[in-house]
C-alpha positions as CSV (number, residue, x, y, z in Angstrom):
1,M,95.0,73.9,141.4
2,K,91.6,74.1,139.6
3,H,93.5,72.9,136.5
4,K,94.4,69.5,138.4
5,I,91.1,69.2,139.4
6,A,89.6,69.3,136.5
7,M,92.0,66.8,134.5
8,I,91.1,64.5,137.0
9,L,87.4,64.7,136.1
10,I,88.2,64.6,132.8
11,T,90.2,61.6,133.5
12,L,87.5,59.8,135.6
13,L,85.1,60.6,132.9
14,T,87.2,59.2,129.9
15,L,87.9,55.9,132.2
16,G,83.7,55.7,132.9
17,L,83.4,55.6,129.5
18,L,86.1,53.4,128.2
19,A,84.4,50.8,131.2
20,A,80.8,51.4,130.2
21,P,80.9,48.6,126.6
22,A,83.1,46.6,128.8
23,L,80.2,46.5,131.3
24,A,77.8,46.1,128.5
25,Q,79.3,43.5,126.7
26,Q,80.2,41.3,129.7
27,A,76.5,41.5,130.4
28,E,75.7,40.9,126.7
29,V,78.2,37.5,127.1
30,V,76.0,35.4,128.6
31,T,72.1,35.6,129.6
32,A,69.8,33.0,131.4
33,T,66.1,33.1,131.5
34,V,63.5,30.8,132.4
35,D,60.2,30.0,130.9
36,R,57.8,30.7,134.2
37,N,59.2,31.5,137.7
38,N,55.7,29.5,138.9
39,V,55.7,26.2,139.1
40,T,54.3,23.1,140.9
41,T,56.3,20.1,141.7
42,D,54.0,18.2,139.1
43,E,55.5,20.5,136.5
44,T,59.0,21.3,134.8
45,I,60.8,24.4,133.4
46,V,63.2,25.1,131.0
47,L,66.2,27.0,131.6
48,S,67.9,28.7,128.7
49,V,71.3,29.9,128.6
50,V,72.0,32.2,125.6
51,V,76.2,32.6,125.1
52,N,77.0,35.9,122.6
53,G,80.5,35.9,120.6
54,V,82.4,33.3,122.6
55,N,83.5,29.7,122.4
56,A,82.6,28.1,125.8
57,R,80.0,26.2,127.3
58,P,78.3,27.7,130.7
59,E,79.3,25.9,133.9
60,L,75.8,25.6,135.6
61,P,76.0,25.9,139.7
62,A,74.3,23.6,142.1
63,L,70.8,23.7,141.4
64,A,69.5,23.3,145.1
65,G,66.0,22.1,144.7
66,F,66.4,20.6,140.8
67,N,67.4,18.2,138.9
68,V,68.3,18.5,135.3
69,V,66.0,15.9,133.3
70,G,66.7,17.0,129.7
71,S,69.0,19.4,127.6
72,S,70.0,20.4,124.5
73,Q,72.5,22.8,122.2
74,S,72.4,24.8,119.2
75,T,73.6,27.9,117.0
76,Q,71.8,30.4,116.1
77,I,72.8,32.6,113.6
78,S,71.5,36.3,113.1
79,I,71.9,38.4,109.8
80,I,71.2,42.1,110.2
81,N,72.2,44.2,107.1
82,G,74.8,42.1,106.1
83,D,76.2,41.9,109.8
84,T,76.4,37.9,110.9
85,A,75.7,37.5,114.7
86,V,76.6,33.9,116.5
87,Q,75.4,32.7,119.7
88,G,75.1,29.5,121.6
89,V,71.9,28.5,123.0
90,Y,72.0,25.9,125.8
91,Q,68.6,25.0,127.5
92,F,68.0,22.9,130.2
93,Q,64.6,21.1,131.6
94,L,64.6,21.3,135.5
95,Q,62.4,19.5,137.6
96,P,61.5,20.7,141.1
97,T,62.3,18.6,144.1
98,Q,61.2,20.3,146.8
99,T,58.7,23.4,147.6
100,G,59.5,27.2,148.2
101,V,61.2,30.1,146.6
102,L,64.4,28.3,144.9
103,T,67.1,30.3,143.1
104,I,69.3,29.5,140.7
105,E,72.6,31.0,141.3
106,P,74.1,32.7,138.7
107,I,75.7,30.6,135.6
108,T,78.9,31.5,135.1
109,V,81.1,31.5,131.3
110,N,85.1,31.6,131.2
111,A,86.3,32.6,127.7
112,N,89.7,34.2,126.6
113,G,90.8,34.9,130.0
114,Q,87.6,36.8,131.2
115,S,84.6,35.4,133.1
116,F,81.0,36.5,133.1
117,S,78.5,35.5,134.8
118,T,74.1,36.0,134.9
119,Q,71.9,37.4,137.4
120,P,70.4,34.5,139.6
121,I,66.5,33.8,139.0
122,Q,63.9,32.8,141.6
123,V,61.5,30.5,141.0
124,Q,58.4,29.7,143.2
125,V,57.1,26.4,143.7
126,T,54.1,24.5,145.1
127,E,53.0,21.4,146.1
128,G,51.6,19.5,142.9
129,S,48.8,16.8,143.0
130,A,51.4,13.9,142.8
131,P,54.8,13.5,143.7
132,A,57.8,15.1,141.2
133,A,58.4,12.9,138.4
134,P,60.6,13.0,135.4
135,A,59.8,14.2,131.7
136,Q,58.0,11.6,129.7
137,G,60.6,9.1,128.4
138,Q,63.4,9.7,131.1
139,P,64.3,7.7,133.9
140,A,62.9,8.8,137.5
141,E,66.2,9.2,138.7
142,P,70.0,9.1,137.7
143,A,71.8,6.3,137.1
144,P,74.0,5.3,139.8
145,A,77.8,5.7,139.5
146,P,79.8,3.2,138.1
147,S,82.4,1.5,140.5
148,T,85.2,2.3,138.0
149,L,84.6,5.9,137.9
150,N,87.4,6.8,140.5
151,G,88.0,10.2,140.9
152,Q,88.6,10.4,136.6
153,E,87.6,13.9,135.1
154,L,86.0,11.8,132.3
155,F,84.8,8.9,131.9
156,V,82.5,6.6,129.4
157,E,80.4,3.4,129.7
158,A,77.7,1.9,128.3
159,A,74.8,-0.9,129.6
160,V,71.7,-2.6,127.8
161,D,68.3,-3.0,130.3
162,K,68.2,-6.9,129.1
163,T,70.8,-9.2,128.3
164,N,69.2,-12.2,127.4
165,P,65.9,-10.7,125.4
166,Y,64.2,-12.9,122.4
167,Q,64.4,-12.1,119.3
168,G,62.1,-9.0,118.2
169,E,62.3,-7.7,122.0
170,Q,63.1,-4.2,122.3
171,V,66.6,-3.7,124.0
172,T,67.7,-0.1,125.2
173,Y,71.3,0.5,124.6
174,T,72.7,3.4,126.8
175,F,75.5,5.4,126.7
176,R,76.8,7.6,129.4
177,F,79.5,10.5,129.2
178,Y,80.8,11.6,132.7
179,Q,82.8,15.0,132.6
180,A,84.5,16.9,135.9
181,V,85.6,19.8,133.5
182,N,84.6,21.8,130.7
183,L,85.9,20.9,127.4
184,P,87.5,22.9,125.0
185,G,85.1,22.3,121.7
186,Q,82.6,19.9,120.6
187,V,82.8,16.2,120.8
188,S,82.4,13.9,118.9
189,Y,79.9,10.9,119.2
190,Q,80.6,7.7,117.5
191,P,78.0,4.7,118.1
192,P,78.5,1.2,117.2
193,S,77.3,-0.3,113.6
194,F,74.6,-2.2,115.9
195,S,75.1,-5.4,113.6
196,G,72.2,-7.8,113.9
197,L,70.2,-5.3,115.6
198,W,67.4,-2.8,114.0
199,N,68.0,0.4,114.7
200,D,65.9,3.0,113.0
201,V,64.7,5.2,116.0
202,E,66.3,8.6,116.8
203,P,68.4,7.9,120.1
204,M,67.3,9.6,123.2
205,Q,69.3,12.1,124.8
206,Q,69.5,13.7,128.6
207,S,71.9,15.5,130.9
208,Y,72.0,15.7,134.9
209,N,74.3,16.2,137.3
210,V,75.8,13.8,139.9
211,E,78.2,13.9,142.8
212,V,80.6,11.0,143.3
213,D,83.0,11.3,146.1
214,G,82.4,14.9,146.5
215,R,83.2,15.3,142.8
216,P,80.3,16.9,140.8
217,Y,80.0,15.2,137.5
218,L,77.7,16.0,134.5
219,V,76.7,13.3,133.0
220,T,75.5,12.8,129.4
221,E,73.4,10.2,128.4
222,V,72.4,9.0,124.6
223,S,69.8,5.9,124.8
224,H,69.0,4.0,121.4
225,I,66.1,1.4,121.2
226,L,67.2,-2.0,119.1
227,F,65.5,-5.1,118.7
228,P,67.6,-8.4,117.5
229,T,67.4,-9.3,114.7
230,V,69.1,-12.8,114.8
231,A,69.1,-15.7,117.5
232,G,72.1,-16.1,119.6
233,E,75.0,-14.4,121.1
234,V,75.4,-10.7,119.6
235,M,78.0,-8.7,120.4
236,I,78.0,-5.0,120.3
237,E,80.6,-2.4,119.6
238,P,82.3,-0.2,121.8
239,T,81.3,3.7,121.3
240,K,83.7,5.8,120.6
241,L,84.1,9.6,121.9
242,I,86.5,11.9,120.1
243,I,87.4,14.5,122.4
244,P,89.2,17.7,120.7
245,G,93.0,18.3,121.3
246,G,94.5,22.2,121.7
247,L,97.1,23.5,119.2
248,W,100.0,21.5,120.8
249,Q,98.0,18.1,121.8
250,A,96.2,15.4,120.2
251,D,92.6,14.7,120.2
252,T,91.6,12.3,123.0
253,T,89.5,9.2,122.1
254,L,87.4,7.4,124.9
255,Q,85.5,4.3,124.2
256,T,83.6,1.8,126.0
257,Q,83.8,-1.9,126.9
258,P,82.0,-4.2,124.1
259,V,78.4,-5.2,125.5
260,T,77.0,-8.9,124.4
261,L,73.7,-9.9,124.2
262,A,72.3,-13.6,124.6
263,V,69.3,-13.3,122.4
264,Q,66.8,-16.0,122.7
265,P,65.2,-18.1,119.7
266,L,61.1,-18.0,119.6
267,P,59.7,-21.0,120.8
268,A,58.4,-23.5,118.3
269,G,54.2,-24.2,118.5
270,A,53.9,-20.8,116.4
271,P,50.5,-20.2,115.4
272,L,50.1,-20.4,111.4
273,N,49.5,-16.9,111.2
274,F,52.5,-15.7,113.1
275,K,54.4,-13.0,111.0
276,G,57.1,-12.4,113.6
277,A,55.2,-9.6,116.0
278,V,57.3,-9.3,119.5
279,G,55.8,-7.1,122.2
280,K,51.9,-6.5,123.5
281,F,49.5,-5.4,120.7
282,A,45.5,-5.2,120.8
283,L,43.0,-5.4,117.5
284,S,39.9,-3.5,116.9
285,A,37.5,-3.4,113.6
286,T,34.9,-1.2,112.7
287,V,32.8,-1.0,109.4
288,D,32.1,2.9,107.8
289,K,28.6,1.7,107.8
290,Q,26.0,-1.2,108.6
291,D,23.8,-1.0,105.8
292,T,24.7,-1.4,102.2
293,K,23.2,-3.5,98.8
294,V,24.2,-6.5,97.3
295,G,27.6,-5.3,95.2
296,E,28.1,-2.3,96.8
297,P,31.1,-2.3,99.2
298,I,31.9,-1.4,102.8
299,T,34.9,0.1,104.1
300,L,36.7,-2.5,107.1
301,H,38.8,-0.2,108.9
302,V,41.4,-2.6,111.1
303,E,43.9,-1.2,113.7
304,I,46.5,-3.2,115.6
305,S,48.4,-1.1,118.0
306,G,50.6,-1.9,121.1
307,Q,54.0,-1.8,122.3
308,G,57.0,-3.3,119.8
309,N,58.4,-3.1,117.0
310,V,55.2,-1.8,114.7
311,G,57.5,-1.3,111.6
312,S,58.6,-5.1,111.1
313,M,54.9,-6.4,112.0
314,G,53.4,-8.8,109.7
315,D,49.7,-8.1,108.3
316,P,46.5,-9.6,109.6
317,A,45.7,-12.9,108.2
318,W,42.3,-12.2,106.3
319,A,39.5,-14.6,106.7
320,T,37.6,-15.6,103.4
321,D,33.7,-16.2,103.5
322,G,31.6,-17.3,100.4
323,N,29.9,-14.2,101.1
324,W,32.3,-11.9,100.9
325,R,34.7,-10.6,98.5
326,G,38.0,-8.2,100.0
327,F,40.1,-5.9,98.3
328,D,43.0,-4.5,100.1
329,S,42.7,-0.5,100.0
330,D,44.8,2.4,101.5
331,G,46.7,2.0,105.3
332,G,49.3,3.8,107.6
333,M,51.3,3.5,110.2
334,Y,52.8,5.5,113.4
335,T,54.9,5.1,116.1
336,E,56.2,7.3,119.2
337,V,58.7,6.5,122.0
338,V,56.3,6.6,125.7
339,N,58.8,6.2,128.3
340,G,61.2,4.8,126.5
341,R,59.2,2.0,124.7
342,L,58.8,2.0,120.9
343,R,54.5,2.5,120.5
344,G,52.8,3.1,118.1
345,A,49.7,1.1,115.5
346,K,49.0,0.1,111.9
347,S,45.8,0.8,110.3
348,Y,44.2,-0.8,107.2
349,E,41.2,-0.6,105.2
350,R,39.7,-2.9,103.6
351,L,37.1,-3.4,100.8
352,M,34.4,-5.9,101.8
353,T,31.7,-6.6,98.8
354,P,28.6,-8.7,100.0
355,T,27.7,-11.4,97.4
356,T,24.0,-12.2,98.9
357,G,21.7,-10.5,100.7
358,G,20.6,-10.6,104.5
359,Q,22.4,-10.0,107.6
360,L,25.6,-11.1,107.3
361,T,28.6,-11.6,109.8
362,L,31.8,-10.2,108.5
363,P,34.7,-12.5,108.1
364,A,36.9,-12.6,112.0
365,V,40.0,-10.4,112.0
366,E,43.1,-12.4,113.3
367,Y,46.5,-11.3,114.6
368,S,49.2,-13.6,116.2
369,Y,52.0,-11.8,118.0
370,F,54.4,-13.3,121.1
371,D,54.3,-11.6,124.3
372,P,57.8,-11.5,126.0
373,E,56.8,-11.1,129.4
374,T,54.7,-14.1,129.5
375,G,57.1,-16.2,127.1
376,T,54.0,-17.3,125.1
377,Y,52.2,-16.9,121.6
378,E,48.9,-14.7,121.5
379,T,46.1,-14.9,119.1
380,L,43.8,-11.6,118.8
381,S,40.4,-12.0,116.8
382,S,37.8,-9.3,116.1
383,E,34.5,-9.2,117.9
384,P,31.4,-10.3,115.3
385,V,30.3,-6.9,113.5
386,V,26.8,-7.5,111.6
387,V,25.6,-5.6,108.3
388,N,22.4,-5.5,107.2
389,V,22.5,-6.2,103.4
390,S,19.8,-5.4,101.0
391,G,19.3,-7.3,97.5
392,T,19.5,-11.1,96.1
393,A,22.7,-12.6,94.9
394,V,23.1,-12.8,91.1
395,S,21.6,-15.3,89.6
396,Y,22.5,-17.1,86.3
397,T,19.9,-18.8,84.1
398,P,21.2,-21.6,82.6
399,E,21.1,-21.3,78.4
400,Q,18.4,-23.3,76.7
401,P,18.6,-24.5,73.2
402,G,17.4,-22.2,70.8
403,T,17.8,-19.1,73.3
404,E,19.6,-16.5,74.5
405,P,20.9,-16.7,78.4
406,V,19.7,-13.9,81.0
407,V,22.0,-12.9,83.4
408,N,19.9,-10.8,85.9
409,N,17.5,-9.8,83.2
410,E,20.1,-6.8,82.4
411,L,23.2,-8.0,80.3
412,R,22.6,-10.2,77.4
413,P,26.0,-11.7,75.6
414,M,27.2,-10.5,72.3
415,K,26.1,-12.4,69.6
416,A,28.3,-14.5,67.6
417,V,29.8,-13.2,64.2
418,T,28.7,-15.1,61.0
419,A,31.5,-16.9,59.1
420,V,32.4,-15.2,56.5
421,E,31.1,-16.9,53.0
422,D,33.8,-15.6,50.5
423,A,36.9,-14.8,51.0
424,G,37.5,-13.0,47.8
425,T,40.9,-12.2,46.6
426,L,44.0,-13.6,48.5
427,L,45.4,-11.1,50.7
428,V,49.0,-11.4,50.0
429,K,48.1,-10.3,45.9
430,T,47.1,-7.0,47.5
431,P,48.7,-3.9,47.8
432,F,47.7,-3.5,51.2
433,Y,49.5,-6.9,52.6
434,W,52.5,-5.6,51.6
435,L,52.3,-1.8,53.4
436,L,51.5,-3.8,56.3
437,W,55.2,-5.0,56.4
438,L,56.3,-1.4,56.8
439,L,53.9,-0.9,59.9
440,P,56.4,-2.1,63.0
441,L,59.4,0.2,61.2
442,G,57.1,3.1,61.6
443,M,55.9,1.9,65.2
444,V,59.3,2.3,65.9
445,V,59.7,5.7,64.6
446,A,56.7,7.0,66.2
447,Q,57.9,5.5,69.6
448,F,61.1,7.3,69.2
449,A,59.7,10.5,68.4
450,H,57.6,10.2,71.4
451,Q,60.1,9.3,73.6
452,Q,62.0,12.7,72.6
453,R,59.1,15.0,73.3
454,Q,58.5,13.4,76.3
455,A,62.2,13.8,77.5
456,H,62.1,17.5,76.3
457,L,58.6,18.4,77.9
458,L,59.8,16.2,81.2
459,A,63.5,18.7,81.0
460,T,61.4,22.0,80.5
461,A,59.3,21.3,83.2
462,D,62.4,20.4,85.3
463,E,64.0,23.6,84.4
464,R,60.7,25.9,84.8
465,R,60.3,23.9,88.5
466,S,63.7,25.3,89.5
467,S,63.5,28.7,88.3
468,Q,60.3,28.9,90.3
469,A,61.7,27.6,93.5
470,S,63.2,30.6,95.2
471,Q,59.7,32.8,94.6
472,K,57.6,29.9,95.8
473,A,60.1,29.6,98.6
474,E,59.8,33.4,99.6
475,K,56.5,33.6,99.0
476,A,55.3,30.2,101.1
477,L,58.4,31.6,103.8
478,K,56.2,34.5,104.2
479,Q,53.1,32.6,105.8
480,A,54.8,30.0,107.3
481,G,54.4,32.0,110.5
482,K,50.9,32.1,110.7
483,H,51.0,28.0,110.4
484,D,50.2,25.7,113.6
485,D,53.8,24.2,113.6
486,P,55.5,27.0,111.6
487,F,59.3,25.6,112.9
488,A,58.1,22.5,110.8
489,E,56.8,24.4,107.9
490,I,60.2,26.3,107.5
491,G,62.2,23.0,107.7
492,R,59.3,21.8,104.8
493,I,60.0,24.9,102.8
494,L,63.9,24.6,102.7
495,I,63.7,20.6,101.8
496,T,61.2,21.3,99.2
497,Y,63.4,24.0,97.8
498,L,66.4,22.1,97.6
499,E,64.6,19.7,95.8
500,E,63.2,21.5,93.3
501,K,66.7,23.1,92.4
502,L,69.1,20.0,92.4
503,N,66.1,18.3,91.0
504,T,66.7,15.2,93.3
505,S,65.0,13.9,97.0
506,V,67.1,14.9,99.6
507,R,64.6,14.2,102.3
508,G,66.0,11.8,104.9
509,M,69.3,12.2,103.6
510,T,72.3,13.0,106.2
511,S,73.4,16.3,107.3
512,D,77.0,15.2,105.1
513,G,75.0,13.5,102.2
514,R,73.2,17.2,101.7
515,S,76.4,18.5,102.3
516,A,78.2,16.9,99.4
517,L,75.5,17.2,97.2
518,L,75.6,20.9,97.6
519,K,79.7,21.0,97.6
520,Q,79.4,19.5,94.2
521,Y,77.3,22.5,92.6
522,G,79.8,24.9,93.8
523,V,78.0,25.7,97.2
524,S,80.6,27.4,99.4
525,D,81.2,25.7,102.9
526,R,79.3,28.6,105.1
527,T,76.2,28.5,102.9
528,I,76.5,24.9,103.0
529,A,76.8,25.2,107.6
530,N,73.9,28.0,107.1
531,V,71.4,25.4,105.7
532,E,72.1,22.7,108.2
533,I,71.9,25.2,111.1
534,C,68.6,26.6,109.3
535,L,67.6,22.8,109.2
536,A,68.6,21.7,112.7
537,Q,67.3,24.8,114.6
538,A,63.4,24.0,112.6
539,E,63.8,20.9,113.9
540,A,64.6,21.7,117.6
541,G,62.1,24.6,117.5
542,R,59.3,22.5,117.5
543,F,59.7,20.8,120.8
544,A,61.9,23.4,122.4
545,P,60.1,26.3,124.2
546,G,60.2,29.8,122.6
547,G,58.2,32.7,121.0
548,R,57.6,34.6,118.3
549,Q,60.7,35.9,118.1
550,N,62.5,32.8,117.7
551,V,60.1,32.0,114.7
552,D,61.3,35.8,113.2
553,D,64.5,35.4,113.5
554,L,64.8,31.8,111.7
555,L,62.2,32.8,109.2
556,Q,65.0,36.0,108.3
557,Q,67.7,33.7,108.4
558,T,66.2,31.0,105.9
559,L,64.9,33.8,103.7
560,H,68.8,34.7,103.7
561,V,69.8,31.1,103.0
562,V,67.7,31.0,100.1
563,G,69.0,34.1,98.6
564,K,72.5,33.2,99.2
565,L,72.1,29.3,97.4
566,E,70.2,30.9,94.6
567,S,73.5,32.8,93.8
568,Y,75.0,29.0,93.3
569,L,72.3,26.9,91.9
C-alpha cells in the first residue's frame, strides 16, 4: 500500500514539474503594462503589449471607458550570448472617457492552438480641467462607419476632406481599413502615386475600435497630406491592400474607389510679388543691433511662418533703397504637423550695409500669399526698423589737372606705368621666346600629375575612413546613452557607419534601397533585416514611451549589427 502511495506521489510531483515550465511559458508569451496607473481625463496612457516567440497579434477586449486614439507596432530582437529572441511590441494610446477605477480586461493571443492571456490592469481616472480630448493631430472621434459596410469581415475605403480645393491648398487623403477578424500575417499597404499632387510629408497613422450593427471592428487609418500642383480634374488612384494568404490560399487584394478632385485655379489679380504661397502666414523682421557705422553691416532677420506648404513658398520681395546695400546670408526652414495641418516657417538672414550716416529706416519687407479660406490675396509688410548710423558717406574729390584724386583721404590710385622707350632685341630672336612654346605642354603634364595625386589622396582617405568606421561607431554607441535623444543618436551613428563603410550617402534612402545596396556587398538577408529593425526601433523610440532598458537593449543590438556588418564590408 505504501509503495502505491509513493508511486502516486512521485507521479504527481513529476506532472507538477512538467507543468511548471508550461505555465511559465504561458506567462511569458504575452504581457501587458501601462506607463502609469493614475491619469486625468485631460491625459492619455500608453498600453504596451509584448508578444514573445509567436507570430500572432493580440486581441484587445472591449475597452470600457477608453478610446484608442493611436497605435504602433514594432519587432524587437534581443541577442544574449549568441541566442536570438524575437518579440512583437504593440502599443496603444488610450484616452479616458470617464472617471473612476477603469479596468483593462485580459488581452488574449491565440497561437498554435493555444490561448494566452494577460492579467487585468486597473487605472485610476480623475476629472481633468477640460473635457477629454484626443491626442494632437488625431480626430475628435472615430469616423462614421461607411454605409457600404454590411457585415463584411474586411473592408477598405478612402476619402478626402475637401473635393474642390484651390491649387496649392492642403488636402488630406484618408485611407481606412476595417477588420473584424485577425489576419495571419502582415498586410502590404500600397498607396496611390498621387500624380498631380505634392506629397512629401510622412503619412499619419492611428487605430481605434468601432461597433457596427453589433459587430466590433478594428479600424486602421492612414492619412496623407497633399497639395494640388495643377488646376482642373485630378484623380487619385485606388489604394491597394494586399492580405497574405495561407499555405493553400492565394493572397487577397482589397482596393478603394478612386477619388476625384476638382482643383480650382488661383484667381486673377495676384500682386506682382506673389510667388505661389497658399495658406495663412505672418511676417516678422528684426535686426541684431540698431547702432552701426557707415560701411559696417547689420543682420536683418526675417521669418515667414504659418499654415501651408512651406517647402514650396517663394522668397520675399527685397525692397531697394539708396541708403542700404543688401546681401543674402544664411537661412533655414522647419515644418511640423499640428492637428492634421502642415505648418512651419522660413527664416532668412540678410546683411544690410549702410552707405550714409544718420537715422536710417530699413526698407520694408513685403510678402504676398493667397488665403483659400477668404479666396483673396493678402500682402504682409514688416514694421519700420530705425537704425542709428554714425559716420559720413563715401565722398570722391574730382580729379584736377596735375593732381592725384583723393578717396576719403586714405586710398590713392596706382601710378601709371611709364612707357618703355627702347624695346631692345626682338623677342622672337631670343631662346626664351621658343621656350615659352613648351609652357602649355608642361602645364598639362603638371595638371595631370596633380589630379593623379589628388585621386590617390582621396582614395587613401576613403580607405582610412572606412577602416576606422567600426571603431568610431562602437565608441559613439557607448556614449549614445548619455545623449538627450539617445534613440535619434543611435540611428544617426548607424547611418554614419554605413556611409563611411560604403563610401556613399544612404540618408533619405528607402529600406528597399539600403537593402539592395547592402546585397551588392554580399551582406546576408538576416543581417540586412537586423539593420532595418535597429533603424526602425531608433525612429520609433524617439516618440514612443520607454525606459532605460529599451535604450540599453537597442544599443546592444546595434553593436551586434555593426560587428556583423564588419565581417562583410
